[in-house]
N, C-alpha and C positions, 0 to 999 in steps of 0.2 A: 911222587907216589902218593896215592890216597890211603885209605884205611888199611891197616894190616892187623894181624892177630894181636900184636902187643898193644894196639890202640883200643881194643875192645874191653870194656870193664863190665864185670858181672854186676847186674842191677841197673846199668845205665839204659835210659830210654831215649830213643832217637825219634824225632818227628820227621817222617819220610816225605810226606806230601799229601795233596788233596786232589780229588777227581770228582767232577759232577757227571752223573750218568744221564745221557740224552736218549730219547726214545729210539732214534734211528740206530744208534750203536747197540742198544739192548736187543732190538729185533735182529739186526745183522749178525751179531754174535750167536743168538739163538738159532737162526736159520742154518748156520754153519755147524754148530757144535752141541746144541742142547735144544732141539726143536719141540719142546713141550708147550702146550697151548698157552699157559700162563706167562711164558716168555716171548710169545710170538705176536699177541694182539691184545688190545684192551678187552675185547669180548671174551677171549680165553682167560684173561686174568680175572675179569669180573665173575666168571662162572666158577672160579677156584676158591680155595680157602683164603687166598691172598686178597681177594676183592678188587684186584686191579693188576695191571701189567707190572711185572717184577723182573729184575735182571737175574740171570742164571748165577748160582753160587760160583760156578767155574769162571764166569765172566768177572765177578767181583775179585776172585783170587788172581786171575790173569792181570787185571788192572793193578792190583797191589804188587804183583811181581814186576810189572813194568816200571812202577814208581820206584821200587827198591833198586832195580838195576840202574835206572837213569839218575837217581838222586842219592844213592849211597854206595852201590857196588862199583860204579864206573871208576876206573883207575885205581881200584883197590887190589889187594892181593887175593881176592876171592878165587877159589879153584873149583867152584861148583858145590853141589849138595849131595850127600848120600841118601837124602830122602826127607819126606814130611812125615811127622809122627801123628799129627792130629789136625783135622779141620773141623770147625764147628760153625755152622751158619745159624746164628741165634735169632735174627730177624731178617725179613726180606729187604733187599736193596731195591728201592722204587725209583722210577723215572723221576729225575729232578733232584734226587738225593745227592748230597756232596759227602763223599767218604774221605775221612782223614785217617791216614795210616801212621801207626807208631810201630817201632821195632825195639824190643827190650832184650838185652843179653841175659839169658837165664843161667848158663854155665859155660865153661870153656876148659879145654885141656889140650896139651900138646899130644899129638899122636905118638903112641909107643912104637909103632912100626915104621913111621915116617916122621922123624923129629924135625923136618923142615916145614911142617904144617901143623895147624891146630884145628880141633873140632869145636865149633861154637854152636851151642843150642840157643835159639832165639824164639821169642813169641811175638808174632805180628798181631796187631789189633786194628780193626777198622771201626770207627765211630761215625755215625751220620751227623748232620748239621744240628740235630737236637741233643747230641751227646750220648745217644743210645749206642751200646755196643752191638755191632751187626755181625762181625765175623772174628774168629780167633784161629790162628794157625800156629802150630808148634813145629819147628823145623830145625834141621842141623845144616851147617855150612862148613866148608873147609876154607881156611885162610892161611896163606903163606906167612911164615915168620920173616920179619925184616932181618933179624939176627938169630938164625938157628942156634940153639944151645944156650941162649941167654934169657928166655922167657919160660914161665911156668904156667 
């Protein structure tokens, strides 16, 4: 078994992984899910406030979710999420950017109504290859307890 509720420590920061955004994937995602001109072509990007082709913020978040599932949640006691509290896109993700994701445990508590699981609040951060903070996500997740009744 991978990570369970008991393994998650408040304040602990996990490096989840990195991803480099390629032009074709940026445009392909935009064509399907966010067809704004600055996500679709260089010309559309150059005509915008971004000055060039940029990835959709939803694409950036989707890539981060994929990294989280593959590199952290796989084989864990994760039971899903009751929701995202906040998403902030602070800078655009540009073609060629390499985004490195971290996930920090902000708080946790055992569920009062379902004591076999805990509610864990986390903050995801994505930094580009220059160390600039690009995106911040505040989220909650449910994790099963390895030994219900023994964790706080």
